[in-house]
Structures are given as structure tokens and as C-alpha cells.
N, C-alpha and C positions, 0 to 999 in steps of 0.2 A: 552057796556059791554066789559071789558078787558078779553082777552084770558088767561092771565098770572097773577098770584099773585105777588105783589111787594116783598113779604117775602118768595117766593118759595125757598125751599132747606135749609132755615135757621133752627136752632134748635127750638123746640116747647116751651121750657122753657123761660119765658119772659126775665130774666136778660141776659141769654146767647144769646138769639135772638137779643137783643138790641146791645150787643157787636159785634156780627157777622155783624149786619147791619152797625155798625160804621166802622169796619175793611173793609168791602166790599166797603163802600163809598170812601175809599182812593185808591182803585185799579180798580174800575169799568170802569173808563175812560182812563186807561193806554193804550198805543198803543198795537195792536195785533202783536205779533211776531209768525209767523206760519212756523216753520222750517222743517216740513215734511207733505206732502199732495199730492193730485193727481188732483188738478185743472188743467184745460187744458190751456197751455200757449198761445194757439191760441186765447182764449178769450181776453187776454190782448194785444196781438200783433195786432189783427185785430180790436178790439174794436167795433165789430158789435153788434146789439141788440141781446139779447137772443131770440131764435125763437118763443117760446110760453111757457105758464106755464107748460105744460106736459114735454117738453124737458128741462125745468129748474129744476123741482122738482121730476119727476117720472122716466123718461127713463134712466138717468145716475146713479141712486142712488140704489145700491143693498140693502141698509137698508130698502128701501121702497118696492121694488118688491119681496124680499125674504119673507116678512111677508104675502103679498098678495098671493104669490105662495103657502105658507103653508096652505092657506084656499081655495085652488082650483082655483085661478084666473090664467089663462094661461098667460105666459110671452108674448106671441104674442098679447094678448089683451092690454098689457101695452106698446106696441110699441118697445119691445126689439128686435133688429134686429137678423135675423137668419144668420148663417155663409154661408148657401147655397143661400142666396138671396131670400128665399121663402117668402110667404105672412106673413106680420105682420101689425098690425093696424097702419095706417098712419094718421088718423084723430086725431089731438091733443085734440079736445074737447071731443071726445069719450073716449080717454085715461084718460082725467081728470075726466070725470063723473064716470068711473070705479073706479078710485082712491078715489074720494069723497064718493062714495057709501060704500066703505070699510074702511073709515078713522077711524071708531070706533075700528078697530082691533088694533090700536096703543095706545089705552088708557093705561096709566101707564108706557109706554115705553119711553126711551130717545128720540126716533124719534118724538113722539108727542110733547115733549117740544121744540125740535129744530124747528120743522115745525111751531108750533104755534108762536114761537118767530119770525121767519121770516115773517109769515103772519101779525103779529101785528106790529113789530118794523120796518120792511123793507117796507111793503106794506100798512100799516095802516088799516088793516081789524080788525073788532071787533065783528064779529059773528062767531060761530063755523062752521067749514067745515062739510058738510053733503051732501047727495043726493039732498036735497032741496035747498042748497045754492051753489051747484057746479057751475052753470052758472054765478051767481053773482061773485063768486071768480074768475072764468076764465076771465070774461070780465074785471073785475077791474085790475087783475094782467097783463093781456094782454095790456090794455091801459097804464099801468105804464111802461111796457117794451118798449113801443114805444117812451118814453121820453128820452132825452139825459142824464138826471140824473140817469137813470137806466142802462146805458151802463156799461160794466165791469170795465173800469177804474174809472168811477165816483163812482161806488159802492165800489171799492177798497179804494178810498179816504174817502168815507162816513163811511166805516167800521173802519176807523182809523188803517189800516194795515200798519205797518212800513216796513215789509218785508215778503214775502211768497216764499216758495220753492215748485216748482213742482218736479216731479220725472220722469226721462226719461231713456229709455233703453240705454245700452252701444252703441247700433247701431243706435241710433237716430241722425239725422243730425243737430238737434237743430236749424232748420230753423226759428221757431217762436221766439226763444230766440235771434237769430241774428236780426230778424226784430224789436223786442222790443228794443234791444240795439241801433239800428240805428234810432229809432223813435223820440228820444228826450224827451219822457215821463219820468218823474222823479220817478214814482212808481218803487219800487225795487222788481223784480221778478227774482229769481235765480233758477237754476236747481240742481238736485242731481243725482249722478251716480248709476244706477241700472243695475248690470251686470248679473242678474239671467239667462237670456237666453243664455249667452255665458260662464257660469260657471257650469250649471247643465247639465250633459250629457243626462238626461232624459227629458229635455225640448224639445218640438217639434221643429224640424228643427235645432238641435244643430249644426251640421256640417256646414250647410248653414249660420247660424248666426255667427259662428266663421270666416267663409270666408268673410262675410260682415265686421266683425270687422277688418280683415286684410286690406280690400279695403279702409276703412275709415281712418285707421291709417298709411297706407303705410308700414306695417310690414308683414313679411312672417309668417302667423299663422298656417302653416302646421308643424312648429317646436314649441316645448314648449318654447324655448327661445324667438322666435318671437311672440308667443302668449302672454307671459308676457310683452314683450315690447309694444305690441299693447294696452294692458290694461293701461300701464303707459302713452302712448300717448293720449288715449281717456280721461283718467282722467285729463290730463293737458288741453285738449280741454274743458272739462266740467268746470274746474276751471276758464278758460277764460270767461265763461258765468256765473260766480258768484257762482259756486258750492262750498259749504263748507263741504259737507258730501257725503258719499256713503251709499247705502241702500241695504240690503241683506235679501231676503225673503226665507231663507233656510227652508226645511221641518223639520229639527231638529236643535238642537244647537251643533251637532257633529262638532268638529274640529280635524284636523290632522296636523302633521308636518312631511310629508313623506320624505324619501330620494329622492334626485333629480331624480335618475334613475327610481324609482318607479312612481313618478309623471309623468315623460315623457312616461313611458310604458302605464299607464292608459289613458293619454291624446291621445296617438295614437289609442288605442282601442275605445275611445269615438268618435273620428273623423270617425272611420270606422263603428261605430254603433254596436260594438261587446262586449263592456264592460258589466259585470254583474251588477246587482242591488247593490251588496256590493261594487264593484269598483266605481260605480257612486257616491255612498254615501261617500266613502273615498275621492274621488276627490273633491266633494263639500266641504267637511271638510277641505281638504288641501288648497283649494283656499280661504277660509275664513282667514287662517293664512297668505297666500300670500297677500291678500288685506290689512291685518293689517300691514304687513311690508311695503307695498306701502304707507300706511297712515303715517308711520314714516318719509317717505321721502317727501311726498307732503302736509301733514297736513290735509287731509280730515278726518273729524270725521266719525267714522264707526258705522252704525246702523245695528243691527242684529235683525230681526223679525222672529223668528222661531216658530214652533209648530202649523202650520196650514196644515191640510189635504186639499189641494187645489183641487177645481173642483171635489168634492166628487161624484156628479151624472154624470155618464158616458153619460147618455142620454142628459142631459142639456149641457154638454161639447160638445158633437157631434153636437147638434142643434144650440147652441147659443155662444159657445166659452168660454173663460176664464172670471173670475170675474163676475159671474152672481149670487152671493149669496150663492153658495154651497161650500164655504170654511168653514171647521169645525175644532174647536180647538182639540188638542191632548195633552196627557200627555207629559211633556218635562223634561228631565234631563239636568241640567246645571253643576253641580259640576264636574262630570267625563267628560262630553262632552266638556267643555271648557278648561280642563287642558292642552292639547297640545298647544293651542293658548296662554294660560296664561304663560306656561313654556317658550314660545318663546318671548313674548312681554309684559307680564302682569305687569312688574315693570318698563317699559320704560317711562321716563318723556316725556311729550308733546303729548302722544297718548291718545285719548279718544275713548272708545268703549261704545256705549249706547245699553243696553240690554232691549228688550221688551219680554213680555210673554202673551200667551193666557191661561196659566195654573196657576191660582191664588194660588194654593197650594204651588207653588215654591217660593212665595215672602218671607215669613218668614223663610222657611226651607233652601233655597238655594240662591236666588238672593240678598236679603238684606245682608246676611253674606258675600257674595262674594264682592258686591259693597262697603261694610263697611270696607274692608281691602285692596283690590287691587286698586292702584292709577289710573289705566287705566280705571276702570269700573265706569259707571254711570247707574242708573235705568231710563229707559224711563217711561212715564206716562201710565196709564191704556189704553189699546189698543183694538180697534175693538169691541169685544163683551163685553168689560168691561169699555168702555168710557162712563159710566153712573154715575149718582150721587152715587149709592150704590157702584159701582166698584171703584170710586175715593176715597170714604171714607175707603173702605176696604184696598186699597193700602196704604193710609196714616197710618192706624192702624197697618198694618202688616210690613211695611217697615221702618217707622220712628224709632221704638225702637232700630233697629240695624244699619241702614244706615244713620239715621238722615235725615234732609232736604237737606243737601248740597252735598249729593251723588245722588241726583235726578236732573232732567233737566227741571223743569217747565212743561208746557203743550204743546202738539201739537194736532191739530185737525184731521190729517190723513183722509181728506175727499175729495171727488169729488164734493160734493154739495156746491157750492160757497156761497149761501145765508145762509147756516147753520153755517158758520165760526164764526160770532159774537155770535150766540147762544151757540155753544160748548165752546167757551172761557168764556162766561158768567157763564155757569154751573160750570166750573172748579173754577172760582173765588169765586162763592158763596159757593161751597163745602169747599174750603180751608178756607174761612173766618169762616164758621161754625166750622170746625175742630180746628182752632186756638183759637176761642172763648171758645170752650170746654176745651182746654188745660189751658187757663187762669183761667177759673172759677173752675177748679179742682186743681189749684195750681201747675201746671207743667210748666208754662211759664209765664213770666212777661208780662203785657199788652203792655209795650213799645216794647218788643221783638216781640210780635205778629204782630204789624204793620210793623216792619222791615222784618219779615219772609214773610208776605203777599206780599210785594213788590218784594222780591227775587223770590218767587214761580211764580209770575205773569210775571215778566219782566227780572230781572237781570240774573237768572240762565240759562234761555233759550238762551239769547244772548251770555253768556260766553261759555256754553257747545257747542253750534253750531258755535262759532266763527263768530257771526253775528254782 
């Protein structure tokens, strides 16, 4: 019994479904270009077997454990480590049984489709996961993971990944990328520059993080000039390990272009831990503009991921740390927030700024009109809570009428869950095929154009936008 329908996500009307199937057939086997994500570079550098099914599918995936947490399952029962080193379930089979017992909670969600795709297409399973089949699943997947063809590099090649970008903090020494570079393996794994911890004065340990930035760059980061020089040096180091982009997880889309003296004043207060919340927000906004100016010099594509109230639960943050499923979307303004940055660099040739949102209401009202006129701006694909079939369709419906297809940048999977990457890209390809087929059948796009656009959305646009 197949876990997945061959015609999943296609339109229900026969003629449109047939055309969607035909369009999809021309893109389904194109290489995967994954320009933004959070897979662990150690997987590819060390090429060790994945430890067990639980640590492959459950423990690192906040999409999984946030749903279970919402139904009263303790994070410790899922093996999520505590920051104080306290007790958390270590038996992977017990973790897997808990996951399987609650798998019905994912019915109708994107996670169900991604997981079933991995179970069927990667591991060859053909019965539904449940409490009754938990041990069968565990034993089968664990036996597969012991085989050489399920090591990270082998799966990378099997998934037909042309290039994948990980994301590292500005203070990361990039040891795994160095080992990868020296290994002789031909798989292309690049890094991306993520400076949040040394740009946000409210990030825990900000002053220590900035000092570490100075140590790694050889610059004096007690001065604002040295601090900016340290960013330039670290960006150059990241570029040496293949980086083509920077990534900025700002709380809001606020940008500023402060006078130099004002930026220096706030920076000094930030290092001393005395700046106000308003000053911290202004500094974050100013540094987005500084990062854009640096991109003019070094060519890194700039990604801005605003609008998440991160680590919303103080209790979970204290017990388990960051990125544990409690990041919540917020309303986000772009038109006014981005104006200082766009006044500074919005018309500059050669600069690419990719905007993401968790606030879907902004697509047709703000983001598509902005990207539809400013040459520096491109729209990133639906992200995080909206990387679902419905979210992808809504994105195309709301953005295309103003920004067209060619002010977007294809798809990225933005995931820590390695085995979900083929599934996520397959969903995007199917949704785009269905959307294009609908445009053809309603007389808004020529059939020949639909095939060309499908290729662009799947492969060409992402490579061009991210300079890959």
C-alpha cells in the first residue's frame, strides 16, 4: 500500500490535472538547489551514520515536537536536551514509540506529507506509522541507517542535490566546512553568514559574542570602526568556504540609516549592556543597512527573515534554549520599515535583497508592490509556517499579479530535517505545476510558457538569485 498518491496536490478537474501532471513530469527530476537551510555541516564532513531513527526524525525537528508539545507530550519525553544537563529521555526506541503513538496528530499537515514521503521514497516503507507499527518502522529504518548507502554523502547524491547551503553564526570557526573542503568529496556544501548574535544587542551574551568576533577576525571590536571591519573580515572568510549569501533573522523589518556618531554611541551602550529597547531596535535596523552596503562590496546576497517573536515561552527558553518550536509569527510592516535601507541602496545595480515574511497579509499589500518596482528586491518563497501546499498557492496568487514570477527566487527548504528535503522540493514542484496548469486552462498563460516558467521556478531562478 502506497503512503502517497501519485496525483497528490494536483487540481481535481481532469483536464487541468492532466496538464499539471505533464508539467510536473518535466521538472520532477531536476537537481535540487537548496540555497538556505539548517542542515548540520558535520553530517557531510564526518559522513558517519545517523545515530538512530529518533535522532534523525524527531529530536532535531521543531516541526515535529512543537505539535506533540501542543498535545501535552513533554519535550523531555522526545529526547530534547535540557540546557542544564538535566534528565531527558535517552532511549531512542522509547522516543520513537512516543512519536509513533501520536503520529495521527499530523494528519492533514505538511509534516505528514514530508514524513510519509521520506518513509516511502527514502526507506521503502509502505504501511502507515502508528503505535502498532512503531517497532517495525524503527527496526527497518535503523537497519537501513547501518548501510553505506544511507550515510549523509550517499543520501546527498541520491537526493540529486546539486548544492546545499548551511547557515553558521558569524562566530563559527567553520571547522566542518574546512574539513569538507579538504576531504576531496565533490558534493557542494556551502555556508551562509548569520550575524544575528553580534548584531542584536538583546541577543544573550552580545558583548562576549562581539569580543569573539574580534578574536576571529583580528580586529578591535571595542570600536565601531573595528566592529565593522570585523564583519567584513568574517564575511570574506565565509566567502572562502563558498558562501554566496548572508541571513538576517531580525525581529521586525525595521531598517535605519543612522548618522555615524549615533551608531557609535548606541554600539558603546550595547557593549556596556545599557542601551534601551528602542536603541537596540534602532541598532539592529542600522546594521541591516550596513550589511546591505557590505553586500555591495563583496557580492553576498542578503536574506531578511523578519517577523518572528522568537522563543515566546520563557519557561521553554530557560529549560531547553533557543529554537524549540516556540517562535510565533507577528504582524510585520515593510513599506515604512524598509524605506531607510531602500533610500540608501534600493536602486543599486548588482545588489540582491531577498525578503521573507511570516505575515501573509503583506504579500499583496506591501511585498509584491515593493519587489515589483525596486530592482534590488526579490521575494523569498513561503517560509516556516507557510511552506505548505496552501501557503505556496496563496503566495503565487497574491504575489504574481504584481511582482510576476521573475521577482521571486524559486524555492528553498529552510530545514534541519535532511530526509525531508526531497519531499519539500517535490511539494513545491507539484504546487507550481498545478498553479501554472490553472493559468493555462483559464487562458492567462500559453502552454509553452508554462513549461518554461516551471523550469525557471524550479531551477534557474534560484541559481541566479543566490549566485550559485
